[in-house]
C-alpha positions in Angstrom: -7.1 -47.2 -30.3 -4.0 -45.3 -30.3 -2.1 -48.7 -30.1 -4.4 -50.1 -33.0 -3.7 -47.4 -35.3 0.2 -47.5 -34.7 0.3 -51.2 -35.5 -2.0 -50.8 -38.5 0.6 -48.0 -39.7 3.5 -51.0 -39.1 1.3 -53.4 -41.4 -0.5 -55.3 -38.8 -3.8 -56.6 -39.2 -5.6 -56.2 -35.9 -8.4 -57.6 -33.8 -9.6 -56.3 -30.6 -10.9 -58.2 -27.5 -13.7 -56.7 -24.8 -11.5 -58.6 -22.0 -9.5 -61.2 -21.1 -12.1 -63.9 -21.5 -13.0 -62.8 -25.0 -9.5 -63.0 -25.8 -8.7 -66.5 -24.7 -11.9 -67.5 -26.6 -10.7 -65.7 -29.8 -7.3 -67.3 -29.4 -8.8 -70.9 -28.6 -10.5 -70.5 -32.2 -7.2 -71.2 -34.0 -6.4 -67.9 -35.8 -3.0 -67.3 -36.9 -1.8 -64.9 -34.6 1.7 -63.3 -34.1 1.4 -60.6 -31.5 -0.5 -60.3 -28.4 -0.4 -56.5 -26.9 -1.9 -56.6 -23.2 -2.5 -54.2 -20.6 -1.9 -55.3 -16.8 -5.3 -53.8 -15.9 -8.0 -55.4 -17.7 -11.6 -56.3 -17.2 -12.1 -60.1 -15.9 -8.3 -60.7 -15.1 -4.9 -59.0 -15.0 -2.7 -59.2 -17.7 -0.3 -61.4 -16.1 -3.0 -63.8 -15.3 -4.0 -63.7 -19.1 -0.5 -64.2 -20.0 -0.3 -67.2 -17.6 -3.2 -68.9 -19.1 -2.0 -68.2 -22.9 1.3 -69.6 -21.8 -0.3 -72.9 -20.5 -1.6 -73.6 -24.1 1.2 -75.6 -26.2 -0.3 -74.4 -29.3 0.0 -70.7 -28.2 3.8 -70.6 -27.1 5.4 -69.2 -30.3 3.1 -65.9 -30.0 5.0 -63.2 -29.1 3.4 -60.9 -26.0 3.9 -57.3 -25.4 2.5 -56.3 -21.9 1.8 -52.6 -22.3 0.8 -50.7 -18.7 0.9 -47.4 -17.2 2.3 -49.4 -13.7 6.0 -48.9 -13.7 7.2 -50.8 -10.9 9.9 -53.7 -11.0 7.4 -56.0 -9.2 4.9 -55.5 -12.1 7.7 -55.9 -14.8 9.4 -59.1 -13.1 5.9 -60.7 -12.7 5.0 -60.1 -16.2 8.2 -61.5 -17.6 8.0 -64.4 -15.1 4.4 -65.1 -16.5 5.6 -65.5 -20.1 5.4 -61.8 -21.7 8.1 -61.2 -24.1 8.2 -57.6 -23.8 7.4 -55.0 -21.3 6.4 -51.2 -22.4 5.1 -48.4 -20.0 2.8 -45.8 -20.9 2.7 -43.2 -22.4 4.4 -44.4 -25.3 5.5 -43.1 -28.9 5.3 -44.9 -32.1 9.1 -45.1 -32.0 9.0 -46.8 -28.6 6.4 -49.5 -30.4 8.8 -49.8 -33.2 11.8 -50.8 -31.2 9.7 -53.3 -29.2 8.4 -54.7 -32.5 12.1 -55.1 -33.6 12.8 -56.8 -30.0 10.2 -59.0 -30.5 11.7 -60.2 -34.0 9.3 -58.2 -36.4 10.3 -55.6 -38.9 8.0 -52.7 -38.4 9.4 -51.2 -41.6 7.9 -53.7 -44.1 4.4 -54.6 -44.7 5.1 -58.3 -44.1 5.2 -57.2 -40.3 2.2 -59.4 -40.0 4.1 -62.4 -40.6 5.5 -64.3 -37.4 9.4 -64.2 -36.8 11.4 -67.2 -37.3 11.9 -69.8 -34.3 14.5 -68.5 -32.2 16.5 -71.8 -32.6 17.1 -72.5 -36.4 16.7 -76.4 -35.7 13.1 -75.6 -34.5 10.1 -76.1 -36.9 8.2 -73.0 -38.1 5.3 -71.9 -36.4 2.0 -73.3 -37.9 
């Protein structure tokens, strides 16, 4: 709830999922999602397993993924990044830490347009649909 409140303050529209399977179902509905925040410890599967499922789907490749967890080991961090997580943040976190991660992910948390996906990494790539 704290993270959701912070993201709303940055101008994001948010949606929640009860667990990883519910999140996958919602992603498969084809809604325009620019950012996924995921915890390593979740019901039904780990955050890393969830990220691997998301990254297997070509239509979800451009979604930025921020893993937030209390597990501060190098092994967890490497595992998450290898699975396809774009950024990793350890709890507890502050609003400033979230803002910094959003900037690293290509969002501008200072503007209300933060919900729009960032441009593609390669200027020759078409914009995300």
